[in-house]
N, C-alpha and C positions, 0 to 999 in steps of 0.2 A: 384130943383129936382122934377121929375115927379111922378105922383101917381103910376105908374107901376114899379118904381125902387124898388129893395129889401130894406129890413130894415124898413118896415112900422111900425112895433111894436116899435122898438127902437126910431124911429123918433117921434112917438106919445108920448112915455114915456118922452123923452127929452123935447119936446114942453110943455107937461103938467107940468112937474116939473119947467120949467122956468116960466111959467105963474102963477103957484101956488105961487112961491117965489115972483114974481113981484106984483101980484094983490091979492093974497090970494086964498085959495081953494074955498070958497063959491062964490067969485066974478068971477071965471073963468068958462066959458061955454065950452061945447064940440065943438061948432062951432069955438070958438077961438083957441082951441087946434088943431083942424084939419086944420084950416087956417094956423097957424104957421108951422105945419108939412108939409103943401102942399098936404094934403090928403082930402078925403071926410069923412063926418060923417058916411057913410055906412061902410067905411074901419075901422073907429074907433070902431064901434059896432061889427065888425067881431073879433076884438081882445079883447075888454073889454065890460062888461055888462053896466058899467056906469063910471063916472069919478073917483069914489073912487077906482075902480078896478085897475087903473094905479098904485096905491100905494100898493094894496093887492093881486095882481094876482098870486104871487108866493106861496100863502098859501097851495094850494093843493099839489104842488111839495114838499114843506117842510114836510107836513104831511106824504106823501108817502115815502119819504126817511127815515124818522124816524121810521115809522111803519115797513117797510120792513127790516131795519137794526136790529131792536129789535127782530122781529120774526125770522130772519135769523142768529142771534148771536149763537155762540156755546152753546150747551145744558148746559155745566158746568159754563157758564158765570153768575156771580152774577148779580142781577137786576141793580145795579148802573153801573156795567161794560157794560151791554147791552145798558143802557141809554147813557152812555158816548160814546160808539161806534156810536150810532144814532146821537148824537150832532156833533161828528167829521164829520160824513158823510154829515150832513146837512150844515156844514160850507163851504164846497167846492164851491157851486154855488155863494156864496157871495164874495169870495176872489177877484175876478176881477171887483167887482161892488161897491167898497167902496165909490166912489164919488156919485154914484146914491143913495146908502144907507144913506149917510150923508144928501143929499138934501131931501130925503124922510122923514127922521126923523125930520128935521127942519119943514117941512110942517105939519107933524102929531103933533108935539109939539105946533104948533100955533092954533090948532083946536080941541075943546073938543070932537066933534063927531068922529073925526078921532082917537083921543086918546082912546075913548071907543071901536072903531072898533079894534084897536091894542090889547087892553086887551082881547077882544073876540077871536081874533086870537090866543093869547097865551093860553087862556083857552081851545080852541079847540085842541091845540097841547098837552096840559096836558091830556086831556080826551083821545085822540087817542093813546098817548104813554102808558097811564095806561091800556087801553084796550089791547094793544099789549103785555104788561107785563103779564096781566092776561091770555092771550092766551098761554103764555109760562109756565103757572102754578104758577105764583107769586100770593100769597094770599093777601087779604086786611088786614090791611091798607098799607102793604108794597108797593103794586103796585101804589096806589095813591100817597103815600109819595115820592116814587122814581120819579114818573113822575113830580110832582110839584117841587121837588128839581131840577130835570133836566131842567125844564123850567126856574127856577130862575137862574141857572147857565148860560143858554143860554142868558137870558135877560141881566144879569150883564156883561157877556163877550162881547155881542154885543155892549152895551153902551161903554164899555172900548175900544173896537176896533174902534168905530166911533170917539172917542176922541183922539186917537193916530194918529198923522199926518202921520208918516212913520214908525210906530212901528211894533210890532209883528202881526202875522197873527191871524185871528179869531180862527183858530184851536189851536194855541199856547195859546191864552187867555182862551179858553174853558178848556184846560188841566190845566192851572194855577188855574182857578176858581174851578175846581174839586178838585185839591190838597188842596186848602183853605177850601173847604167844608169838605173834609175828615179829615183835621187837626182840624176843629172846632167840629167835632162829635167824635173824638178819645178821649178816656178816659183821 
């Protein structure tokens, strides 16, 4: 496949994940990724700041979806309901990328530095959603507690989704996890 053909980003992601799985994240170079993808290093850096970004490039999109959904939720929506709507909206881009997400998680689980980066990503999500809840007028500590609980729901649901071969959708697992959280906090 030539450098000028479409799908460069996808080809780079696929090549990187294959190499990370085969050789390990640390041992894989950008040059090896671009060679396997049939592209140039210049093309790689048009799409990704560094080789970690292949694994974390969707973070900004995830934050935007969650923040916009919370801010745009109906005024009467309870904080947890606004957060639930955000998690449901955020699940949509993942649904057709389960295989990629599974490979990605395997690579992250094998590297302490990537695990730390994943935790920072989740922390950023909690911070951004708490800010969005505060913009809706939700006071502290409710805004922070709701955001942290929402991130926990997302994390648990995501892990369950990755573990189910052909099971429920991420959206269904988020709904189920929210139901469990509500049951756990009910009197």
